[in-house]
C-alpha positions as CSV (number, residue, x, y, z in Angstrom):
1,M,156.2,96.6,-8.8
2,P,158.9,98.9,-7.4
3,I,160.1,98.8,-3.8
4,L,160.4,102.1,-2.1
5,P,162.3,103.0,1.1
6,I,160.2,105.3,3.3
7,G,161.1,107.8,6.0
8,V,164.7,106.7,6.6
9,R,166.8,108.8,9.0
10,T,170.4,107.9,9.7
11,Q,173.0,108.7,12.4
12,G,176.7,108.4,11.7
13,T,177.5,105.9,9.0
14,R,174.7,103.4,9.9
15,R,171.5,103.1,8.0
16,L,168.3,101.1,8.3
17,T,165.9,100.8,5.4
18,L,162.2,100.2,5.7
19,V,160.8,98.9,2.5
20,R,157.3,99.0,1.0
21,H,155.9,98.8,-2.4
22,A,154.4,101.7,-4.3
23,G,151.2,103.0,-2.8
24,A,150.3,105.7,-0.3
25,Y,149.4,105.4,3.3
26,E,146.7,107.6,4.8
27,M,146.8,108.4,8.5
28,R,143.5,107.8,10.3
29,N,141.7,110.3,12.5
30,T,141.9,109.2,16.1
31,I,140.0,110.1,19.3
32,N,141.9,111.4,22.3
33,R,144.0,108.4,23.6
34,R,143.6,109.2,27.3
35,Q,139.8,109.3,26.8
36,L,139.9,105.9,25.2
37,L,142.1,104.4,28.0
38,V,139.9,105.8,30.7
39,A,136.8,104.4,29.0
40,L,138.3,101.0,28.6
41,A,139.5,100.9,32.2
42,T,136.1,101.9,33.5
43,A,134.4,99.2,31.5
44,S,136.9,96.6,32.5
45,M,136.1,97.0,36.2
46,A,132.8,95.3,35.7
47,S,134.3,92.4,33.8
48,P,134.0,88.9,35.4
49,A,137.0,87.7,37.4
50,W,137.4,84.5,39.4
51,N,139.8,82.9,41.8
52,A,141.9,79.7,41.1
53,L,140.6,78.1,44.2
54,A,136.9,78.6,43.4
55,E,134.9,76.6,40.8
56,P,135.8,77.7,37.3
57,P,133.1,79.7,35.5
58,L,130.8,78.0,33.0
59,G,131.1,78.8,29.3
60,V,128.7,78.1,26.5
61,N,126.3,75.2,27.3
62,G,127.7,74.9,30.8
63,V,131.2,73.8,29.7
64,Q,133.9,74.7,32.1
65,L,136.5,77.1,30.9
66,V,139.5,75.2,32.1
67,G,140.4,71.6,32.5
68,E,140.7,69.9,35.9
69,P,144.1,71.0,37.3
70,T,146.5,68.5,38.7
71,Q,148.0,71.0,41.1
72,L,147.0,74.5,42.2
73,I,149.0,77.3,43.7
74,T,147.2,78.0,47.0
75,A,146.1,81.4,48.2
76,N,149.0,81.4,50.7
77,D,151.5,80.7,47.9
78,L,150.4,83.5,45.6
79,P,152.8,86.5,45.9
80,A,152.0,90.1,46.7
81,A,153.1,92.5,44.0
82,R,155.7,95.3,44.2
83,V,153.6,98.2,42.9
84,I,154.6,101.6,41.6
85,R,153.0,104.5,39.8
86,L,155.1,106.1,37.1
87,P,155.6,109.8,37.9
88,P,154.5,112.2,35.1
89,V,157.2,114.1,33.2
90,D,155.1,117.3,33.5
91,D,151.8,118.5,34.7
92,R,150.0,117.7,31.4
93,V,149.3,114.1,32.6
94,K,148.1,113.3,36.1
95,Q,148.6,109.5,36.0
96,V,150.7,107.5,33.5
97,V,149.0,104.4,31.9
98,V,151.5,101.7,31.1
99,T,151.2,100.7,27.5
100,A,154.3,98.5,26.7
101,L,157.1,96.6,28.5
102,A,160.5,95.1,27.4
103,I,163.0,93.1,29.4
104,D,166.7,93.8,29.0
105,P,168.4,90.5,28.1
106,R,171.5,91.6,30.2
107,G,169.3,91.7,33.3
108,E,169.8,95.4,34.1
109,W,166.9,97.3,32.7
110,L,163.1,97.2,32.4
111,A,161.8,99.4,29.6
112,V,158.4,100.9,30.3
113,A,156.3,103.0,27.9
114,G,153.5,105.2,29.0
115,D,150.6,107.0,27.4
116,D,152.6,110.3,27.9
117,H,154.6,109.1,24.9
118,V,157.9,108.6,26.7
119,I,159.9,105.5,27.7
120,R,161.3,105.0,31.2
121,L,164.3,102.8,32.0
122,L,163.9,101.2,35.4
123,R,166.4,98.9,37.2
124,Q,164.9,95.4,37.2
125,E,165.9,94.8,40.8
126,T,164.8,98.0,42.5
127,L,162.3,99.4,39.9
128,Q,164.1,102.7,40.3
129,I,163.6,105.0,37.3
130,V,167.0,106.0,36.0
131,R,166.5,107.5,32.6
132,T,163.7,108.7,30.3
133,L,163.8,108.4,26.5
134,G,162.1,110.9,24.4
135,D,160.3,114.1,25.4
136,G,156.7,113.3,24.2
137,Q,157.2,115.9,21.5
138,R,157.3,118.6,24.2
139,S,160.4,120.4,22.9
140,G,158.8,122.0,19.9
141,E,161.6,122.7,17.3
142,S,163.6,119.5,17.7
143,P,161.3,116.8,19.3
144,I,162.8,113.5,20.3
145,G,161.0,110.2,20.2
146,H,157.3,109.7,19.9
147,S,154.3,112.1,19.6
148,D,151.5,109.5,20.2
149,M,150.9,106.3,22.2
150,I,153.8,103.8,22.2
151,R,152.3,100.4,21.6
152,T,155.4,98.2,21.5
153,L,159.0,97.9,22.8
154,A,161.7,95.3,22.1
155,F,165.4,94.8,22.9
156,D,167.6,92.9,20.5
157,A,169.2,89.7,21.7
158,T,172.4,91.4,22.9
159,G,170.6,94.2,24.7
160,S,172.5,96.8,22.6
161,R,169.4,98.3,20.9
162,L,165.9,99.1,22.0
163,A,163.1,99.6,19.5
164,S,159.9,101.5,20.1
165,A,156.9,102.1,17.8
166,G,153.3,103.1,18.0
167,N,150.4,105.2,16.8
168,D,152.6,108.0,15.3
169,G,154.0,105.7,12.7
170,R,157.6,106.2,13.9
171,L,160.0,103.3,14.6
172,V,162.8,104.6,16.8
173,I,166.0,102.6,17.6
174,W,167.7,103.6,20.8
175,D,171.5,102.9,21.2
176,R,172.5,101.5,24.6
177,N,176.2,102.1,23.8
178,Q,175.5,105.8,23.5
179,Q,173.4,106.2,26.6
180,F,170.3,105.3,24.7
181,S,170.4,108.2,22.3
182,V,168.5,107.8,19.0
183,L,170.5,105.6,16.6
184,Q,167.9,105.6,13.9
185,E,164.4,106.9,13.4
186,I,162.1,105.5,10.7
187,G,159.0,107.5,9.9
188,S,156.1,107.9,7.5
189,A,154.7,104.4,8.3
190,P,151.1,103.7,9.4
191,A,150.4,103.2,13.0
192,L,152.4,100.3,14.3
193,A,151.2,97.7,16.8
194,C,154.3,95.4,17.2
195,V,158.0,95.3,16.4
196,N,160.6,92.6,17.1
197,F,164.3,91.8,16.3
198,S,165.4,88.6,14.7
199,P,167.6,86.4,16.9
200,T,170.8,87.6,15.1
201,G,169.7,91.2,15.2
202,H,170.3,91.6,11.4
203,Q,166.6,92.0,10.6
204,M,163.5,93.5,12.3
205,V,159.8,93.1,11.6
206,A,157.0,95.6,12.2
207,V,153.3,95.2,11.7
208,G,150.4,97.7,12.1
209,F,146.8,98.1,11.4
210,D,146.8,97.0,7.8
211,K,148.0,93.9,5.9
212,E,151.6,94.7,5.1
213,V,154.5,93.2,7.0
214,F,157.5,95.6,7.1
215,L,161.0,94.0,7.0
216,I,163.8,96.2,8.2
217,S,167.5,95.4,7.7
218,N,170.9,97.0,7.4
219,E,170.6,96.6,3.6
220,P,167.6,96.8,1.2
221,T,165.7,93.6,1.4
222,K,165.4,91.3,-1.6
223,N,162.3,89.6,-0.3
224,D,159.0,89.6,-2.1
225,R,156.4,91.8,-0.7
226,L,155.0,90.3,2.5
227,L,151.2,90.6,2.8
228,C,148.6,88.9,4.9
229,D,145.0,88.5,4.1
230,C,144.3,90.1,7.5
231,N,143.9,93.9,7.4
232,D,144.5,94.4,11.1
233,L,147.8,92.9,12.2
234,R,148.6,93.0,15.9
235,C,151.7,90.8,16.7
236,C,154.8,89.4,15.2
237,V,157.7,87.3,16.5
238,Y,160.7,85.3,15.2
239,R,161.3,81.7,16.0
240,H,164.5,81.0,18.0
241,D,166.4,79.7,14.9
242,G,165.4,82.8,12.8
243,E,164.0,80.5,10.1
244,A,160.3,81.4,10.7
245,L,158.4,84.6,11.4
246,A,154.9,84.4,12.9
247,I,152.3,87.1,12.2
248,A,148.7,87.4,13.5
249,G,145.8,89.8,13.9
250,R,142.1,90.3,13.5
251,D,141.1,87.3,11.4
252,G,142.4,84.7,13.9
253,H,144.9,83.2,11.4
254,L,148.5,82.5,12.3
255,H,150.7,83.2,9.3
256,L,154.2,81.7,9.3
257,F,156.7,83.2,6.8
258,D,160.3,82.4,5.9
259,P,161.9,85.9,6.7
260,K,164.7,85.3,4.2
261,T,162.7,84.5,1.2
262,G,159.3,85.9,2.1
263,K,157.7,82.6,1.3
264,L,154.5,81.7,3.3
265,I,155.3,78.5,5.2
266,A,151.9,77.9,6.8
267,D,148.6,79.6,7.4
268,Q,146.5,78.2,10.3
269,H,143.1,79.4,11.3
270,L,143.5,78.8,15.1
271,H,141.4,81.5,16.6
272,E,137.8,82.7,16.1
273,R,138.5,86.3,17.2
274,R,141.4,88.7,17.0
275,V,144.8,87.4,18.1
276,R,146.4,89.9,20.4
277,D,149.8,88.4,21.3
278,L,152.3,85.7,20.3
279,A,155.4,84.2,21.9
280,F,157.5,81.1,21.3
281,M,158.3,78.8,24.1
282,P,162.0,79.0,25.1
283,N,164.3,77.5,22.4
284,S,161.3,75.8,20.9
285,D,159.3,75.5,17.7
286,I,156.0,75.8,19.8
287,L,154.2,79.1,19.3
288,V,151.7,80.3,22.0
289,S,148.9,82.7,21.1
290,V,146.1,84.4,22.9
291,D,142.9,86.0,21.6
292,E,139.9,88.2,22.5
293,D,137.8,85.2,23.1
294,G,139.9,84.3,26.2
295,V,141.5,81.3,24.4
296,I,145.2,80.3,24.5
297,V,146.6,78.0,21.8
298,R,149.9,76.1,21.5
299,W,151.0,75.3,17.9
300,D,154.0,73.3,16.8
301,T,155.3,75.4,13.9
302,R,157.6,72.5,12.7
303,T,155.0,69.8,12.5
304,N,152.0,72.1,11.9
305,E,150.2,70.4,14.8
306,V,147.9,72.1,17.3
307,L,149.0,70.8,20.7
308,S,146.6,72.7,23.0
309,R,143.6,74.9,22.8
310,Q,142.1,76.1,26.1
311,K,139.6,78.9,27.0
312,I,140.9,80.3,30.3
313,T,138.6,83.3,30.9
314,S,135.3,84.8,29.7
315,G,137.1,88.1,29.2
316,R,139.4,89.2,26.4
317,L,143.2,88.3,26.5
318,F,145.5,91.1,25.5
319,S,149.0,89.9,26.4
320,L,151.0,86.9,27.4
321,A,154.5,86.2,28.8
322,I,156.4,82.9,28.9
323,V,157.5,82.4,32.5
324,D,159.4,79.1,31.9
325,S,159.1,75.9,29.9
326,H,155.9,74.8,31.7
327,R,154.2,78.1,32.7
328,I,152.6,80.9,30.7
329,A,151.1,84.2,32.1
330,A,148.1,85.6,30.2
331,A,146.1,88.7,31.0
332,G,143.5,91.1,29.6
333,S,140.1,92.7,30.3
334,D,139.2,90.8,33.5
335,D,142.0,92.6,35.5
336,V,143.6,89.2,36.4
337,I,146.9,87.6,35.4
338,H,146.2,83.9,34.8
339,L,149.1,81.5,35.4
340,V,148.6,78.7,32.9
341,D,150.6,75.5,33.4
342,L,151.4,72.6,31.1
343,A,150.2,69.3,32.5
344,D,152.4,66.2,32.7
345,D,151.0,64.9,29.4
346,G,152.7,67.8,27.6
347,R,149.4,69.0,26.0
348,S,146.8,69.8,28.6
349,L,146.7,73.4,30.0
350,Y,145.2,74.4,33.3
351,V,145.0,77.6,35.4
352,S,147.2,77.0,38.4
353,G,146.7,80.4,40.0
354,Q,145.8,84.0,39.4
355,L,147.6,87.2,40.3
356,R,145.1,89.9,41.4
357,G,145.5,93.5,42.2
358,H,145.0,95.5,39.0
359,V,141.7,97.4,38.8
360,G,141.7,97.9,35.1
361,S,142.5,95.9,32.0
362,V,146.1,94.5,32.0
363,A,147.5,95.7,28.7
364,T,151.1,94.3,28.8
365,L,153.1,91.5,30.4
366,A,156.8,90.6,30.5
367,A,158.6,87.8,32.4
368,V,162.2,86.9,33.3
369,D,163.8,84.6,35.9
370,G,160.5,83.7,37.5
371,M,159.3,87.3,37.8
372,V,156.3,88.7,35.9
373,F,155.9,92.4,35.2
374,S,152.5,93.8,34.4
375,G,151.1,97.2,33.4
376,G,147.6,98.4,32.6
377,F,144.9,100.9,32.5
378,D,144.9,101.4,36.3
379,A,148.2,103.4,35.8
380,T,150.3,101.0,37.8
381,L,153.3,98.9,37.1
382,R,153.5,95.6,39.1
383,R,156.3,93.1,39.7
384,W,155.3,89.6,40.8
385,D,158.1,87.2,42.0
386,L,157.0,83.6,41.4
387,N,160.1,82.0,42.7
388,R,159.2,79.7,45.6
389,N,161.4,81.4,48.2
390,A,160.1,84.8,47.2
391,M,156.5,83.6,47.3
392,A,157.0,82.4,50.9
393,D,158.4,85.8,51.9
394,S,156.3,88.0,49.6
395,K,154.6,90.0,52.3
396,I,158.0,91.0,53.7
397,A,159.9,91.4,50.5
398,L,157.4,93.0,48.1
399,G,155.1,95.2,50.2
400,N,154.5,98.7,48.7
401,D,150.9,99.8,48.3
402,G,149.9,100.7,44.7
403,S,147.7,103.5,45.9
404,T,150.8,105.4,47.0
405,P,151.6,108.1,44.4
406,A,155.0,108.5,42.9
407,S,157.2,110.5,45.2
408,E,160.0,111.4,42.8
409,P,160.0,113.2,39.5
410,T,160.9,111.2,36.4
411,P,164.7,111.7,35.6
412,R,165.3,113.5,32.4
C-alpha cells in the first residue's frame, strides 16, 4: 500500500513530511465551539467536588474513592492562585476559554491557546502577555495559524520549536529563533487532539479522532503504517529514552509502539472509559494515565506491570501534569485540581490536597519547578505555586482576583 505525504508546506530549505497511506479523510460537521464550551462549563458547575480534609466520597457499593492518606496538605498550606483572564484579540470574543498549555523548557515562556484560535506567549514569572501567534484566520487573504479550536501545544526539548494543532487539521511549527514565525505548516489532516516531539526532536507524533498515528520527521518515514484498534485517539507521548511511544483514547487501551520500527510493543487494557491524558514520570519508564471514570493509573512500560490504579473523583478527568517524582496533579469536570501523591511503599496513591477556584471544568494542566498552571471553561488561567515557602506566603505573593477583567489588550 503506497505511502502519501499530505499537506506539506515548507519554509526556506527545511521540510517536514506527514505520511499516511492511501485513503481519503472526510472532515466532520461540527457545532459552534463556543456553544459547546459554554454548555460544558454550565454542566460542570453542578458536578460533585470535595475537600481533602473532609471524608472522601463513596463510590460503588460504598467503597471509598481514595486510600487512606499518610499525610495531608492542610487548608492553611494550600496556596492561593495567581489568576488572569486572557484579553480578547478583538470584539468577536468576550471571554477567552483556555484550551491548551505548554511549558518552555528554557523557563521563559508559557504558551497558552484559547478558543479564539490564537496562541499567547506569557512570561512564566509574571504572566505578562508578550506575543500572540496567529490571527485566528482574521486576516482574510493570507491567514496565519489556526482557524478552529487549538487542542494541543508542545515545545521540543530545546525550546526552539513550538507545535500547535487542533480541530482545523493543521499542525503548525513555530520557530523561536525567528521570533516564533511559522517554520512549517502541515495541513489536510483530520482534526488533531494531541501532538508531541520525540526527546531528540527528530520526530513528532500526532493523533486525532480516528485510528491512525501520524509520524512526522525531517525525512520520509520508513515505518509501517501505525494503526490502533481505537477509533478515537486523544493522547500521545514519547518515553524519555525515545524507544517507546504511548498512545491512548476511547477504548481504554494503552498502546506502546517502537517509534523507529512501528512495531507494537504492548497493548494493555488499563481503563474502562476514554483515556484523556498521558505523561511519563521524570526520566522514568512509568507511564501515568487518567480517564473519564476519574481513575489514575501508573504502568511500568519496561516490565509491563500495573503499579497503581486509583479512583480519585466521581467526575471525569481531562488532564494531568507531573509535579515531581512523587506528586501528580489531575483535573477535570469537578472543577478541582487533585494533588495525588505516591506513598512510601512506591505503589499506593492518595489525594494529599485539592486546589480550588475554577468554576468550570479544568481542561488543561502544566507543571514546572513546583508550579502548576491550569486553564478551563471558566475563561481563567491560574498559577499555583506548591513550593513550601511560596505556600506559606501565598496570600501576599499571589493575590489577584480572577473576577478582574483583563486590563490590557493582547499584544499583536
